[in-house]
OpenMM code with the backbone's topology and positions (N, CA, C; nanometers):
from openmm import Vec3, app, unit

residues = "MET GLU LYS GLY GLU VAL THR PHE THR TYR SER GLY VAL LEU THR ARG ASN ASN ARG LYS LEU ILE ARG VAL ARG PHE GLU ARG LYS GLY ASN SER GLY ILE ASP PHE ALA GLU GLY LYS ILE PRO GLU CYS LYS ILE GLU LYS GLN ASN GLY PHE SER GLN GLU GLU ILE ARG GLN MET GLU GLU TYR LEU GLU ILE GLU LYS GLU ASN ILE ILE ARG GLU ALA LYS LYS LEU ASN ASN ILE LYS ASN LEU LEU SER".split()
positions = [
    Vec3(-1.7150, 0.2467, 0.0400),
    Vec3(-1.6503, 0.1816, -0.0724),
    Vec3(-1.7573, 0.1077, -0.1522),
    Vec3(-1.7626, 0.1365, -0.2820),
    Vec3(-1.8545, 0.0684, -0.3718),
    Vec3(-1.7971, -0.0678, -0.4115),
    Vec3(-1.8840, -0.1624, -0.4394),
    Vec3(-1.8382, -0.2934, -0.4822),
    Vec3(-1.7542, -0.2800, -0.6090),
    Vec3(-1.6367, -0.3406, -0.6088),
    Vec3(-1.5466, -0.3366, -0.7226),
    Vec3(-1.4503, -0.2194, -0.7220),
    Vec3(-1.4793, -0.1148, -0.6430),
    Vec3(-1.3910, 0.0014, -0.6342),
    Vec3(-1.2708, -0.0324, -0.5465),
    Vec3(-1.1507, -0.0073, -0.5963),
    Vec3(-1.0288, -0.0391, -0.5221),
    Vec3(-0.9816, 0.0859, -0.4479),
    Vec3(-0.9567, 0.0701, -0.3180),
    Vec3(-0.8985, 0.1787, -0.2402),
    Vec3(-0.7524, 0.1439, -0.2113),
    Vec3(-0.6721, 0.2473, -0.1948),
    Vec3(-0.5298, 0.2313, -0.1708),
    Vec3(-0.4931, 0.3137, -0.0487),
    Vec3(-0.4287, 0.2500, 0.0481),
    Vec3(-0.3821, 0.3209, 0.1673),
    Vec3(-0.2363, 0.2842, 0.1927),
    Vec3(-0.1700, 0.3693, 0.2717),
    Vec3(-0.0300, 0.3437, 0.3035),
    Vec3(0.0010, 0.4013, 0.4405),
    Vec3(0.1049, 0.3488, 0.5005),
    Vec3(0.1488, 0.3936, 0.6322),
    Vec3(0.2435, 0.5125, 0.6165),
    Vec3(0.2828, 0.5674, 0.7307),
    Vec3(0.3960, 0.6585, 0.7308),
    Vec3(0.5219, 0.5754, 0.7113),
    Vec3(0.6362, 0.6402, 0.7176),
    Vec3(0.7630, 0.5690, 0.7042),
    Vec3(0.7902, 0.4943, 0.8342),
    Vec3(0.8132, 0.3635, 0.8229),
    Vec3(0.8394, 0.2769, 0.9376),
    Vec3(0.9844, 0.2308, 0.9339),
    Vec3(1.0384, 0.1955, 1.0491),
    Vec3(1.1731, 0.1382, 1.0547),
    Vec3(1.1634, -0.0028, 1.1102),
    Vec3(1.2105, -0.0996, 1.0323),
    Vec3(1.2130, -0.2403, 1.0723),
    Vec3(1.3522, -0.2952, 1.0432),
    Vec3(1.4170, -0.3520, 1.1447),
    Vec3(1.5514, -0.4083, 1.1269),
    Vec3(1.6462, -0.3070, 1.0619),
    Vec3(1.6405, -0.1835, 1.1115),
    Vec3(1.7253, -0.0741, 1.0622),
    Vec3(1.7015, -0.0405, 0.9153),
    Vec3(1.5861, -0.0760, 0.8616),
    Vec3(1.5493, -0.0431, 0.7239),
    Vec3(1.4210, 0.0374, 0.7244),
    Vec3(1.4129, 0.1368, 0.6395),
    Vec3(1.2926, 0.2171, 0.6267),
    Vec3(1.2017, 0.1559, 0.5217),
    Vec3(1.0724, 0.1518, 0.5523),
    Vec3(0.9748, 0.0974, 0.4590),
    Vec3(0.8402, 0.1632, 0.4794),
    Vec3(0.7534, 0.1444, 0.3829),
    Vec3(0.6161, 0.1926, 0.3884),
    Vec3(0.5266, 0.0740, 0.3555),
    Vec3(0.4303, 0.0465, 0.4422),
    Vec3(0.3341, -0.0606, 0.4175),
    Vec3(0.2218, -0.0057, 0.3302),
    Vec3(0.1776, -0.0835, 0.2326),
    Vec3(0.0693, -0.0424, 0.1431),
    Vec3(-0.0401, -0.1485, 0.1422),
    Vec3(-0.1632, -0.1030, 0.1125),
    Vec3(-0.2761, -0.1962, 0.1095),
    Vec3(-0.3757, -0.1515, 0.0030),
    Vec3(-0.4168, -0.2456, -0.0801),
    Vec3(-0.5248, -0.2270, -0.1760),
    Vec3(-0.6429, -0.3076, -0.1239),
    Vec3(-0.7650, -0.2518, -0.1345),
    Vec3(-0.8856, -0.3217, -0.0880),
    Vec3(-1.0013, -0.2957, -0.1825),
    Vec3(-1.0923, -0.3928, -0.1886),
    Vec3(-1.2194, -0.3734, -0.2585),
    Vec3(-1.3210, -0.4705, -0.2015),
    Vec3(-1.4476, -0.4343, -0.2165),
    Vec3(-1.5543, -0.5270, -0.1801),
    Vec3(-1.5650, -0.6281, -0.2925),
    Vec3(-1.5518, -0.7543, -0.2570),
    Vec3(-1.5624, -0.8612, -0.3554),
    Vec3(-1.6904, -0.9391, -0.3355),
    Vec3(-1.7067, -1.0446, -0.4117),
    Vec3(-1.8262, -1.1283, -0.4011),
    Vec3(-1.8330, -1.2031, -0.2689),
    Vec3(-1.7169, -1.2316, -0.2103),
    Vec3(-1.7165, -1.3085, -0.0857),
    Vec3(-1.6499, -1.2306, 0.0274),
    Vec3(-1.6727, -1.0995, 0.0315),
    Vec3(-1.6142, -1.0183, 0.1381),
    Vec3(-1.5164, -0.9170, 0.0831),
    Vec3(-1.4161, -0.8862, 0.1630),
    Vec3(-1.3166, -0.7862, 0.1248),
    Vec3(-1.1956, -0.8543, 0.0600),
    Vec3(-1.1658, -0.8137, -0.0631),
    Vec3(-1.0431, -0.8558, -0.1290),
    Vec3(-0.9340, -0.7603, -0.0838),
    Vec3(-0.8127, -0.8104, -0.0640),
    Vec3(-0.7036, -0.7227, -0.0211),
    Vec3(-0.5714, -0.7697, -0.0807),
    Vec3(-0.4794, -0.6745, -0.0881),
    Vec3(-0.3419, -0.7031, -0.1288),
    Vec3(-0.2533, -0.6114, -0.0465),
    Vec3(-0.1533, -0.6696, 0.0207),
    Vec3(-0.0633, -0.5928, 0.1069),
    Vec3(0.0803, -0.6101, 0.0588),
    Vec3(0.1540, -0.5011, 0.0637),
    Vec3(0.2934, -0.5060, 0.0231),
    Vec3(0.3723, -0.3956, 0.0887),
    Vec3(0.4898, -0.3678, 0.0320),
    Vec3(0.5717, -0.2621, 0.0900),
    Vec3(0.6560, -0.1939, -0.0158),
    Vec3(0.6936, -0.0745, 0.0182),
    Vec3(0.7861, 0.0067, -0.0592),
    Vec3(0.9095, 0.0207, 0.0281),
    Vec3(1.0306, 0.0084, -0.0216),
    Vec3(1.0734, 0.0329, -0.1583),
    Vec3(1.0720, -0.0879, -0.2502),
    Vec3(1.0425, -0.2069, -0.2009),
    Vec3(1.0467, -0.3268, -0.2855),
    Vec3(0.9412, -0.3255, -0.3955),
    Vec3(0.8282, -0.2595, -0.3691),
    Vec3(0.7175, -0.2526, -0.4654),
    Vec3(0.6645, -0.3923, -0.4983),
    Vec3(0.6567, -0.4762, -0.3966),
    Vec3(0.6090, -0.6131, -0.4130),
    Vec3(0.4885, -0.6372, -0.3227),
    Vec3(0.3901, -0.7081, -0.3763),
    Vec3(0.2760, -0.7520, -0.2963),
    Vec3(0.3188, -0.8807, -0.2269),
    Vec3(0.3028, -0.8836, -0.0942),
    Vec3(0.3479, -0.9984, -0.0149),
    Vec3(0.2340, -1.0913, 0.0263),
    Vec3(0.1157, -1.0338, 0.0387),
    Vec3(0.0019, -1.1126, 0.0851),
    Vec3(-0.1217, -1.0601, 0.0139),
    Vec3(-0.2076, -1.1529, -0.0328),
    Vec3(-0.3275, -1.1080, -0.1023),
    Vec3(-0.4356, -1.2145, -0.0971),
    Vec3(-0.5586, -1.1675, -0.1147),
    Vec3(-0.6724, -1.2577, -0.1238),
    Vec3(-0.7764, -1.1933, -0.2147),
    Vec3(-0.8139, -1.2633, -0.3210),
    Vec3(-0.9230, -1.2192, -0.4059),
    Vec3(-0.8842, -1.1463, -0.5330),
    Vec3(-0.7580, -1.1104, -0.5492),
    Vec3(-0.7134, -1.0436, -0.6711),
    Vec3(-0.6478, -1.1452, -0.7640),
    Vec3(-0.6589, -1.1212, -0.8943),
    Vec3(-0.5947, -1.2096, -0.9925),
    Vec3(-0.4452, -1.1786, -1.0007),
    Vec3(-0.3701, -1.2694, -1.0607),
    Vec3(-0.2270, -1.2470, -1.0794),
    Vec3(-0.2016, -1.1241, -1.1672),
    Vec3(-0.2859, -1.1011, -1.2654),
    Vec3(-0.2722, -0.9827, -1.3509),
    Vec3(-0.2966, -0.8552, -1.2695),
    Vec3(-0.3960, -0.8566, -1.1820),
    Vec3(-0.4207, -0.7402, -1.0969),
    Vec3(-0.3021, -0.7139, -1.0043),
    Vec3(-0.2437, -0.8197, -0.9496),
    Vec3(-0.1265, -0.8049, -0.8627),
    Vec3(-0.0105, -0.7452, -0.9423),
    Vec3(0.0108, -0.7920, -1.0638),
    Vec3(0.1163, -0.7371, -1.1492),
    Vec3(0.0939, -0.5876, -1.1722),
    Vec3(-0.0309, -0.5487, -1.1970),
    Vec3(-0.0623, -0.4079, -1.2194),
    Vec3(-0.0403, -0.3248, -1.0923),
    Vec3(-0.0722, -0.3811, -0.9773),
    Vec3(-0.0486, -0.3107, -0.8507),
    Vec3(0.1000, -0.2882, -0.8283),
    Vec3(0.1799, -0.3900, -0.8522),
    Vec3(0.3241, -0.3769, -0.8344),
    Vec3(0.3823, -0.2752, -0.9326),
    Vec3(0.3307, -0.2736, -1.0537),
    Vec3(0.3736, -0.1747, -1.1524),
    Vec3(0.3355, -0.0339, -1.1059),
    Vec3(0.2148, -0.0189, -1.0538),
    Vec3(0.1704, 0.1102, -1.0008),
    Vec3(0.2627, 0.1563, -0.8880),
    Vec3(0.2958, 0.0659, -0.7959),
    Vec3(0.3846, 0.1010, -0.6848),
    Vec3(0.5201, 0.1482, -0.7358),
    Vec3(0.5730, 0.0811, -0.8360),
    Vec3(0.7027, 0.1196, -0.8919),
    Vec3(0.6954, 0.2581, -0.9557),
    Vec3(0.5919, 0.2831, -1.0324),
    Vec3(0.5757, 0.4122, -1.1003),
    Vec3(0.5549, 0.5256, -0.9999),
    Vec3(0.4762, 0.5009, -0.8950),
    Vec3(0.4387, 0.6043, -0.7987),
    Vec3(0.5243, 0.6061, -0.6723),
    Vec3(0.6285, 0.5251, -0.6694),
    Vec3(0.7091, 0.5079, -0.5479),
    Vec3(0.7549, 0.6408, -0.4879),
    Vec3(0.8125, 0.7280, -0.5664),
    Vec3(0.8648, 0.8544, -0.5129),
    Vec3(0.7529, 0.9412, -0.4551),
    Vec3(0.6377, 0.9457, -0.5222),
    Vec3(0.5240, 1.0227, -0.4706),
    Vec3(0.4722, 0.9643, -0.3398),
    Vec3(0.4636, 0.8322, -0.3328),
    Vec3(0.4145, 0.7671, -0.2110),
    Vec3(0.5118, 0.7919, -0.0964),
    Vec3(0.6407, 0.7827, -0.1217),
    Vec3(0.7404, 0.8084, -0.0168),
    Vec3(0.7267, 0.9518, 0.0333),
    Vec3(0.7142, 1.0465, -0.0584),
    Vec3(0.7005, 1.1869, -0.0195),
    Vec3(0.5766, 1.2082, 0.0690),
    Vec3(0.4645, 1.1485, 0.0300),
    Vec3(0.3408, 1.1648, 0.1069),
    Vec3(0.3485, 1.0908, 0.2410),
    Vec3(0.4139, 0.9761, 0.2439),
    Vec3(0.4283, 0.9010, 0.3697),
    Vec3(0.5125, 0.9794, 0.4694),
    Vec3(0.6136, 1.0500, 0.4212),
    Vec3(0.6956, 1.1334, 0.5102),
    Vec3(0.6115, 1.2436, 0.5727),
    Vec3(0.5158, 1.2965, 0.4983),
    Vec3(0.4254, 1.3986, 0.5523),
    Vec3(0.3428, 1.3411, 0.6675),
    Vec3(0.3015, 1.2160, 0.6539),
    Vec3(0.2264, 1.1517, 0.7627),
    Vec3(0.3104, 1.1461, 0.8891),
    Vec3(0.4383, 1.1168, 0.8762),
    Vec3(0.5263, 1.1139, 0.9917),
    Vec3(0.5363, 1.2527, 1.0552),
    Vec3(0.5439, 1.3572, 0.9730),
    Vec3(0.5520, 1.4934, 1.0263),
    Vec3(0.4263, 1.5304, 1.1034),
    Vec3(0.3099, 1.4928, 1.0538),
    Vec3(0.1841, 1.5210, 1.1230),
    Vec3(0.1812, 1.4453, 1.2549),
    Vec3(0.2216, 1.3188, 1.2534),
    Vec3(0.2241, 1.2385, 1.3752),
    Vec3(0.3139, 1.3025, 1.4799),
    Vec3(0.4296, 1.3517, 1.4375),
    Vec3(0.5223, 1.4163, 1.5316),
    Vec3(0.4627, 1.5428, 1.5907),
    Vec3(0.3874, 1.6178, 1.5132),
    Vec3(0.3231, 1.7384, 1.5644),
    Vec3(0.2205, 1.7066, 1.6732),
    Vec3(0.1522, 1.5946, 1.6564),
    Vec3(0.0467, 1.5569, 1.7509),
    Vec3(0.0995, 1.4854, 1.8739),
    Vec3(0.2234, 1.4465, 1.8732),
    Vec3(0.2821, 1.3726, 1.9872),
    Vec3(0.3159, 1.4640, 2.1007),
] * unit.nanometer
topology = app.Topology()
chain = topology.addChain("A")
for resn in residues:
    res = topology.addResidue(resn, chain)
    for name in ("N", "CA", "C"):
        topology.addAtom(name, app.Element.getBySymbol(name[0]), res)
C-alpha cells in the first residue's frame, strides 16, 4: 500500500442477532500510522474511524450506498468459496 492510497476490504455475509451484515474497512498509510474506517452494510454507515476527515467519511458512506448491491453480491461469493473449502 502506497502512502495516501486507500484500500477497501469487506467480509463475507455474517449473521449477528439474526441479522445479515457485511463488515467493511477502508485503510491508508497516514502520517502517523494506518488510518482506518470501519462500518457495515446494509446500513452503509462508518461506525469507527481514525485519521479520516468528516468529508472523507461522508464520501465513504456515499460509496457504500451506491455500491451496496455489488458488495453484497461479491460478499456472497466469499461465503460460497468458504463453504467449498470447509
